[in-house]
Biopython code that builds the backbone (N, CA, C, O; Angstrom):
import numpy as np
from Bio.PDB.StructureBuilder import StructureBuilder

atoms = [
    (1, "UNK", "N", (83.972, -15.170, -53.082)),
    (1, "UNK", "CA", (84.873, -14.146, -53.088)),
    (1, "UNK", "C", (83.963, -13.133, -53.841)),
    (1, "UNK", "O", (83.383, -13.420, -54.887)),
    (2, "UNK", "N", (83.896, -12.075, -53.300)),
    (2, "UNK", "CA", (83.089, -10.861, -53.992)),
    (2, "UNK", "C", (83.991, -10.161, -55.487)),
    (2, "UNK", "O", (85.065, -9.559, -55.491)),
    (3, "UNK", "N", (83.235, -10.456, -56.468)),
    (3, "UNK", "CA", (83.495, -10.009, -57.739)),
    (3, "UNK", "C", (83.522, -8.567, -58.225)),
    (3, "UNK", "O", (84.391, -7.905, -58.792)),
    (4, "UNK", "N", (82.083, -8.253, -57.750)),
    (4, "UNK", "CA", (81.415, -6.726, -57.787)),
    (4, "UNK", "C", (81.235, -6.238, -56.924)),
    (4, "UNK", "O", (80.069, -6.487, -56.617)),
    (5, "UNK", "N", (81.770, -5.480, -56.069)),
    (5, "UNK", "CA", (81.750, -4.709, -54.764)),
    (5, "UNK", "C", (80.511, -3.908, -54.821)),
    (5, "UNK", "O", (79.641, -3.920, -53.950)),
    (6, "UNK", "N", (80.491, -3.127, -56.041)),
    (6, "UNK", "CA", (79.180, -2.134, -56.044)),
    (6, "UNK", "C", (78.094, -2.818, -55.742)),
    (6, "UNK", "O", (77.308, -2.480, -54.857)),
    (7, "UNK", "N", (77.959, -3.998, -56.581)),
    (7, "UNK", "CA", (76.345, -4.646, -56.397)),
    (7, "UNK", "C", (76.517, -5.733, -55.512)),
    (7, "UNK", "O", (75.505, -6.413, -55.341)),
    (8, "UNK", "N", (77.536, -6.073, -54.907)),
    (8, "UNK", "CA", (77.853, -7.201, -53.902)),
    (8, "UNK", "C", (77.652, -8.588, -54.536)),
    (8, "UNK", "O", (77.074, -9.509, -53.957)),
    (9, "UNK", "N", (78.179, -8.664, -55.781)),
    (9, "UNK", "CA", (77.742, -10.026, -56.361)),
    (9, "UNK", "C", (79.233, -10.742, -56.008)),
    (9, "UNK", "O", (80.324, -10.185, -55.893)),
    (10, "UNK", "N", (78.840, -12.400, -55.857)),
    (10, "UNK", "CA", (80.237, -13.204, -55.568)),
    (10, "UNK", "C", (80.428, -13.996, -56.692)),
    (10, "UNK", "O", (79.633, -13.950, -57.631)),
    (11, "UNK", "N", (81.495, -14.785, -56.691)),
    (11, "UNK", "CA", (81.769, -15.621, -57.727)),
    (11, "UNK", "C", (80.468, -16.869, -57.661)),
    (11, "UNK", "O", (79.928, -17.407, -58.627)),
    (12, "UNK", "N", (80.195, -17.101, -56.191)),
    (12, "UNK", "CA", (79.212, -18.076, -56.337)),
    (12, "UNK", "C", (77.879, -17.680, -56.962)),
    (12, "UNK", "O", (77.202, -18.561, -57.492)),
    (13, "UNK", "N", (77.503, -16.561, -56.942)),
    (13, "UNK", "CA", (76.169, -15.647, -57.851)),
    (13, "UNK", "C", (76.550, -16.075, -58.912)),
    (13, "UNK", "O", (75.796, -16.942, -59.353)),
    (14, "UNK", "N", (77.815, -15.741, -59.833)),
    (14, "UNK", "CA", (77.962, -15.981, -61.051)),
    (14, "UNK", "C", (77.705, -17.158, -61.380)),
    (14, "UNK", "O", (76.895, -17.381, -62.280)),
    (15, "UNK", "N", (78.369, -18.193, -60.693)),
    (15, "UNK", "CA", (78.111, -19.781, -61.036)),
    (15, "UNK", "C", (76.805, -20.155, -60.776)),
    (15, "UNK", "O", (76.379, -21.073, -61.478)),
    (16, "UNK", "N", (75.858, -19.558, -59.730)),
    (16, "UNK", "CA", (74.730, -19.897, -59.647)),
    (16, "UNK", "C", (73.847, -19.251, -61.287)),
    (16, "UNK", "O", (72.925, -19.803, -61.889)),
    (17, "UNK", "N", (74.372, -18.277, -61.541)),
    (17, "UNK", "CA", (73.314, -17.696, -62.541)),
    (17, "UNK", "C", (73.781, -18.331, -64.102)),
    (17, "UNK", "O", (73.069, -18.220, -65.100)),
    (18, "UNK", "N", (74.957, -18.929, -64.085)),
    (18, "UNK", "CA", (75.136, -19.876, -65.101)),
    (18, "UNK", "C", (74.491, -21.016, -65.121)),
    (18, "UNK", "O", (73.890, -21.355, -66.140)),
    (19, "UNK", "N", (74.505, -21.694, -64.143)),
    (19, "UNK", "CA", (73.754, -22.973, -63.635)),
    (19, "UNK", "C", (72.143, -22.610, -64.140)),
    (19, "UNK", "O", (71.385, -23.504, -64.515)),
    (20, "UNK", "N", (71.786, -21.316, -64.094)),
    (20, "UNK", "CA", (70.401, -20.935, -64.578)),
    (20, "UNK", "C", (70.116, -20.589, -65.838)),
    (20, "UNK", "O", (68.966, -20.443, -66.250)),
    (21, "UNK", "N", (71.173, -20.436, -66.537)),
    (21, "UNK", "CA", (71.224, -20.163, -68.163)),
    (21, "UNK", "C", (71.665, -19.232, -68.573)),
    (21, "UNK", "O", (71.352, -18.872, -69.708)),
    (22, "UNK", "N", (72.686, -18.391, -67.685)),
    (22, "UNK", "CA", (73.331, -17.401, -68.252)),
    (22, "UNK", "C", (74.702, -17.432, -69.041)),
    (22, "UNK", "O", (75.738, -17.827, -68.506)),
    (23, "UNK", "N", (74.641, -17.020, -70.254)),
    (23, "UNK", "CA", (75.863, -17.578, -70.981)),
    (23, "UNK", "C", (76.675, -16.444, -71.535)),
    (23, "UNK", "O", (77.641, -16.797, -72.211)),
    (24, "UNK", "N", (76.465, -15.038, -71.375)),
    (24, "UNK", "CA", (77.128, -14.196, -71.624)),
    (24, "UNK", "C", (77.462, -12.837, -70.516)),
    (24, "UNK", "O", (76.904, -12.926, -69.422)),
    (25, "UNK", "N", (78.159, -11.861, -70.709)),
    (25, "UNK", "CA", (78.203, -10.964, -69.760)),
    (25, "UNK", "C", (76.870, -10.019, -69.827)),
    (25, "UNK", "O", (76.452, -9.412, -68.841)),
    (26, "UNK", "N", (76.359, -9.981, -70.901)),
    (26, "UNK", "CA", (75.075, -9.446, -70.985)),
    (26, "UNK", "C", (73.811, -9.974, -70.152)),
    (26, "UNK", "O", (72.841, -9.303, -69.799)),
    (27, "UNK", "N", (74.050, -11.332, -69.923)),
    (27, "UNK", "CA", (73.081, -12.063, -68.978)),
    (27, "UNK", "C", (73.418, -11.583, -67.384)),
    (27, "UNK", "O", (72.595, -11.379, -66.491)),
    (28, "UNK", "N", (74.885, -11.472, -67.318)),
    (28, "UNK", "CA", (75.090, -11.214, -66.107)),
    (28, "UNK", "C", (74.825, -9.726, -65.627)),
    (28, "UNK", "O", (74.545, -9.382, -64.479)),
    (29, "UNK", "N", (74.960, -8.975, -66.658)),
    (29, "UNK", "CA", (74.642, -7.608, -66.527)),
    (29, "UNK", "C", (73.186, -7.435, -66.153)),
    (29, "UNK", "O", (72.915, -6.651, -65.244)),
    (30, "UNK", "N", (72.202, -8.116, -66.790)),
    (30, "UNK", "CA", (70.568, -8.171, -66.549)),
    (30, "UNK", "C", (70.081, -8.763, -65.158)),
    (30, "UNK", "O", (69.285, -8.383, -64.299)),
    (31, "UNK", "N", (70.910, -9.857, -65.318)),
    (31, "UNK", "CA", (70.409, -10.548, -63.567)),
    (31, "UNK", "C", (71.113, -9.919, -62.565)),
    (31, "UNK", "O", (70.470, -9.507, -61.600)),
    (32, "UNK", "N", (72.428, -9.747, -62.603)),
    (32, "UNK", "CA", (73.037, -9.627, -61.433)),
    (32, "UNK", "C", (73.573, -8.097, -61.399)),
    (32, "UNK", "O", (74.107, -7.762, -60.342)),
    (33, "UNK", "N", (73.493, -7.122, -62.437)),
    (33, "UNK", "CA", (73.925, -5.898, -62.107)),
    (33, "UNK", "C", (75.544, -5.605, -62.378)),
    (33, "UNK", "O", (76.072, -4.529, -62.095)),
    (34, "UNK", "N", (76.169, -6.609, -62.906)),
    (34, "UNK", "CA", (77.712, -6.877, -62.948)),
    (34, "UNK", "C", (78.009, -5.592, -64.308)),
    (34, "UNK", "O", (77.464, -5.642, -65.411)),
    (35, "UNK", "N", (78.764, -4.766, -63.966)),
    (35, "UNK", "CA", (79.491, -3.978, -64.630)),
    (35, "UNK", "C", (78.562, -2.790, -64.816)),
    (35, "UNK", "O", (78.760, -1.992, -65.733)),
    (36, "UNK", "N", (77.460, -2.645, -63.888)),
    (36, "UNK", "CA", (76.720, -1.441, -64.163)),
    (36, "UNK", "C", (77.204, 0.106, -63.664)),
    (36, "UNK", "O", (77.116, 1.126, -64.347)),
    (37, "UNK", "N", (77.664, 0.014, -62.475)),
    (37, "UNK", "CA", (78.440, 1.000, -62.066)),
    (37, "UNK", "C", (80.080, 1.349, -62.518)),
    (37, "UNK", "O", (80.363, 1.879, -63.592)),
    (38, "UNK", "N", (80.913, 1.016, -61.663)),
    (38, "UNK", "CA", (82.393, 1.395, -61.801)),
    (38, "UNK", "C", (82.808, 0.603, -63.250)),
    (38, "UNK", "O", (83.411, 1.155, -64.170)),
    (39, "UNK", "N", (82.385, -0.707, -63.250)),
    (39, "UNK", "CA", (83.012, -1.583, -64.314)),
    (39, "UNK", "C", (84.184, -2.167, -64.111)),
    (39, "UNK", "O", (84.594, -2.875, -65.031)),
    (40, "UNK", "N", (85.006, -2.039, -62.910)),
    (40, "UNK", "CA", (86.128, -2.714, -62.622)),
    (40, "UNK", "C", (86.298, -4.211, -62.635)),
    (40, "UNK", "O", (87.282, -4.875, -62.962)),
    (41, "UNK", "N", (84.891, -4.656, -62.125)),
    (41, "UNK", "CA", (84.979, -6.192, -62.060)),
    (41, "UNK", "C", (84.855, -6.833, -63.389)),
    (41, "UNK", "O", (85.070, -8.045, -63.390)),
    (42, "UNK", "N", (84.545, -6.263, -64.561)),
    (42, "UNK", "CA", (84.194, -7.001, -65.740)),
    (42, "UNK", "C", (85.351, -8.007, -66.062)),
    (42, "UNK", "O", (85.050, -9.185, -66.249)),
    (43, "UNK", "N", (86.496, -7.657, -66.128)),
    (43, "UNK", "CA", (87.660, -8.701, -66.382)),
    (43, "UNK", "C", (87.349, -9.954, -65.647)),
    (43, "UNK", "O", (87.144, -11.045, -66.179)),
    (44, "UNK", "N", (87.325, -9.611, -63.951)),
    (44, "UNK", "CA", (87.189, -11.016, -63.349)),
    (44, "UNK", "C", (86.079, -11.347, -63.560)),
    (44, "UNK", "O", (85.970, -12.564, -63.703)),
    (45, "UNK", "N", (85.136, -10.766, -63.649)),
    (45, "UNK", "CA", (83.633, -11.442, -63.884)),
    (45, "UNK", "C", (83.465, -12.281, -64.948)),
    (45, "UNK", "O", (82.950, -13.393, -64.828)),
    (46, "UNK", "N", (83.959, -11.721, -66.239)),
    (46, "UNK", "CA", (84.123, -12.487, -67.446)),
    (46, "UNK", "C", (85.067, -13.931, -67.468)),
    (46, "UNK", "O", (84.961, -14.885, -68.239)),
    (47, "UNK", "N", (85.923, -13.747, -66.454)),
    (47, "UNK", "CA", (87.093, -14.894, -66.190)),
    (47, "UNK", "C", (86.312, -15.905, -65.227)),
    (47, "UNK", "O", (86.448, -17.082, -65.562)),
    (48, "UNK", "N", (85.548, -15.687, -64.135)),
    (48, "UNK", "CA", (84.549, -16.522, -63.629)),
    (48, "UNK", "C", (83.217, -17.180, -64.394)),
    (48, "UNK", "O", (82.718, -18.281, -64.161)),
    (49, "UNK", "N", (82.837, -16.301, -65.260)),
    (49, "UNK", "CA", (81.727, -16.766, -66.314)),
    (49, "UNK", "C", (82.150, -17.847, -67.262)),
    (49, "UNK", "O", (81.370, -18.714, -67.657)),
    (50, "UNK", "N", (83.662, -17.752, -67.686)),
    (50, "UNK", "CA", (84.230, -18.460, -68.611)),
    (50, "UNK", "C", (84.568, -19.916, -67.961)),
    (50, "UNK", "O", (84.295, -20.974, -68.526)),
    (51, "UNK", "N", (85.068, -19.835, -66.957)),
    (51, "UNK", "CA", (85.259, -21.047, -65.753)),
    (51, "UNK", "C", (83.894, -21.938, -65.694)),
    (51, "UNK", "O", (83.822, -23.135, -65.969)),
    (52, "UNK", "N", (82.911, -21.156, -65.306)),
    (52, "UNK", "CA", (81.583, -21.791, -64.768)),
    (52, "UNK", "C", (80.890, -22.542, -66.182)),
    (52, "UNK", "O", (80.282, -23.608, -66.275)),
    (53, "UNK", "N", (81.260, -21.493, -67.258)),
    (53, "UNK", "CA", (80.615, -22.222, -68.284)),
    (53, "UNK", "C", (81.433, -23.573, -68.989)),
    (53, "UNK", "O", (80.772, -24.435, -69.568)),
    (54, "UNK", "N", (82.750, -23.659, -68.894)),
    (54, "UNK", "CA", (83.330, -24.697, -68.963)),
    (54, "UNK", "C", (83.101, -25.724, -68.011)),
    (54, "UNK", "O", (83.366, -26.814, -68.517)),
    (55, "UNK", "N", (82.713, -25.816, -66.831)),
    (55, "UNK", "CA", (82.198, -26.712, -65.819)),
    (55, "UNK", "C", (80.848, -27.066, -66.129)),
    (55, "UNK", "O", (80.462, -28.089, -65.564)),
    (56, "UNK", "N", (80.054, -26.512, -66.853)),
    (56, "UNK", "CA", (78.786, -26.491, -67.041)),
    (56, "UNK", "C", (78.517, -27.355, -68.244)),
    (56, "UNK", "O", (77.567, -28.138, -68.237)),
    (57, "UNK", "N", (79.293, -27.243, -69.237)),
    (57, "UNK", "CA", (79.199, -28.143, -70.638)),
    (57, "UNK", "C", (79.981, -29.375, -70.587)),
    (57, "UNK", "O", (81.206, -29.418, -70.470)),
    (58, "UNK", "N", (79.185, -30.381, -70.684)),
    (58, "UNK", "CA", (79.957, -31.792, -70.923)),
    (58, "UNK", "C", (81.131, -31.962, -71.528)),
    (58, "UNK", "O", (81.462, -31.159, -72.401)),
    (59, "UNK", "N", (81.769, -32.775, -71.260)),
    (59, "UNK", "CA", (83.051, -33.070, -71.844)),
    (59, "UNK", "C", (82.709, -33.676, -73.318)),
    (59, "UNK", "O", (82.037, -34.704, -73.396)),
    (60, "UNK", "N", (83.174, -33.036, -74.447)),
    (60, "UNK", "CA", (82.852, -33.676, -75.735)),
    (60, "UNK", "C", (83.990, -34.662, -76.178)),
    (60, "UNK", "O", (85.179, -34.369, -76.059)),
    (61, "UNK", "N", (83.537, -35.863, -76.702)),
    (61, "UNK", "CA", (84.452, -37.067, -76.990)),
    (61, "UNK", "C", (85.341, -36.174, -78.228)),
    (61, "UNK", "O", (85.000, -35.122, -78.769)),
    (62, "UNK", "N", (86.258, -36.778, -78.396)),
    (62, "UNK", "CA", (87.318, -36.159, -79.714)),
    (62, "UNK", "C", (86.752, -36.560, -80.871)),
    (62, "UNK", "O", (86.296, -37.702, -80.824)),
    (63, "UNK", "N", (86.623, -35.921, -82.011)),
    (63, "UNK", "CA", (86.282, -36.310, -83.388)),
    (63, "UNK", "C", (87.328, -36.937, -84.271)),
    (63, "UNK", "O", (88.313, -36.341, -84.706)),
    (64, "UNK", "N", (86.908, -38.660, -84.575)),
    (64, "UNK", "CA", (87.933, -39.092, -85.291)),
    (64, "UNK", "C", (87.673, -39.269, -86.859)),
    (64, "UNK", "O", (88.577, -39.667, -87.594)),
]
sb = StructureBuilder()
sb.init_structure("model")
sb.init_model(0)
sb.init_chain("A")
sb.init_seg("    ")
for serial, (resi, resn, name, xyz) in enumerate(atoms, 1):
    if name == "N":
        sb.init_residue(resn, " ", resi, " ")
    sb.init_atom(name, np.array(xyz, "f"), 0.0, 1.0, " ", f" {name:<3s}", serial, name[0])
structure = sb.get_structure()
């Protein structure tokens, strides 16, 4: 699904950026151009970023 129509960035591209080390919106802006034009995509991009980061990080065992 397209997240940023202005730059043609998809949710797949954001997930790929996370797998290559992107951790913040700043990283997505630098690598993909997210929010550089109209900015409407910011909230959706952040949501996809957070979901991708949760999937990338291994589950932590409970602290006892």
